[in-house]
N, C-alpha and C positions, 0 to 999 in steps of 0.2 A: 504493499500499499504506500510505503514511503516513497518508493521509485515512481509510482504514479503521480503522486502529488509533486514531486520535484520536476518530473516531465512536463506537468501541466503549467506549473509556474514558470518554467523556462520557455514553453511555447507562448505564454501570455507577454512575457517580457519581449521576446524576440519580435512577436507582432506588434506591440506598441512601439518599439524601436524603428521598425519599418515606416510606421505612420509619421513619426517625428521626423525622419529623413525625407519622405515624400512632401512634406509640407514646406521644405526649404528649396525645393526644385521648381524650376520655371519651364513652362511649355512655349518656346518662342519658335519662330520660323524665320528662316533667311528671307530677306525681301530684296531681290536683284533690282538694283536702281542705277540711275545715272544722275548726275547733278549738271545744271545748266546755270552758270554764273555770268550774268549780263550777256546773255545770248550765246555764250561759249559752253559747249557740252565738254564736261570734264568727267571721265570714268572714275570710279572709287578706286583708289589703290588697293592691292592685294591684301595688304596688312589691316585693312579696315573692313568691317561688315555692317550692313544695314539690316535690322531685323523688325519683325512684327510681333507684338505681344499685347494681347488683350485689345486688338483693333487700333493700336497706337504704333506708328513707325518711330524707331529709335535710330538716329544717325550719329555718325562719329563726329563728336562736338570739334575736336581739334581740326580735323579735315576741313569741315564746313567754315568754321570761324577764319582759319588761316587762309582758305581760298577766297574769302571775303575781305581780306586785309587787315584782319584783327589778330591779336595774340592771345594765347590762352595759358593760364597758369593753374597750378594745382598746389594746395598746401594741405598736407595731412594734419589734422588737428588732434592733439593729445587729450587724454582724459575723456574719452567718449563723446566729445564734442562734434558737431558736423564738421566734415571736411569742407574746405573752400574751393571752389573753381571760380577763376576770375576771367572775364573777357573784356579786353581793352580794345576799342577801335581806333584806328590811326585817324589822324586829322584829315577832313576833306576840306574843299574850298570853302570859305567863309563868305557868307552874303547876309543881307538883312533878314531872311528867313531862318538862317542858321548862323547866329553870331558866335557860337563857341566853335564851330568847325568840326563837331562830331557828327557822325552819322546817326547816333542814336537819339531821338527826339526826347526821350525820358532823361537822358543825361543832359541834353540842352536845358530842360526845364530845371533841373537840379543846379546847374552851373549858372544860370540867369538869375535865379532867385537868391 
């Protein structure tokens, strides 16, 4: 009887651990894509992948932002705080509609006020 109880408990433990592992996996599908920047078709380099998860397309942020003339930075935060991803746009021509020279209109609003 002792062996039956040990076998039953072992089976329950193994079953529960497989449920915990399955909860951390994602079901994504590759999403073959090409990018067009200002009318110029740029295929995605082989080191990057575009994928679909729950009806949302995820793109490689570094490839996209650098193709648009921006720089990307990453800072791993210690102590379980959120990591930081920064995107900085290069200056574009200044005019009366864009006095800061930044392509991002939200950044314009912050700089003007």
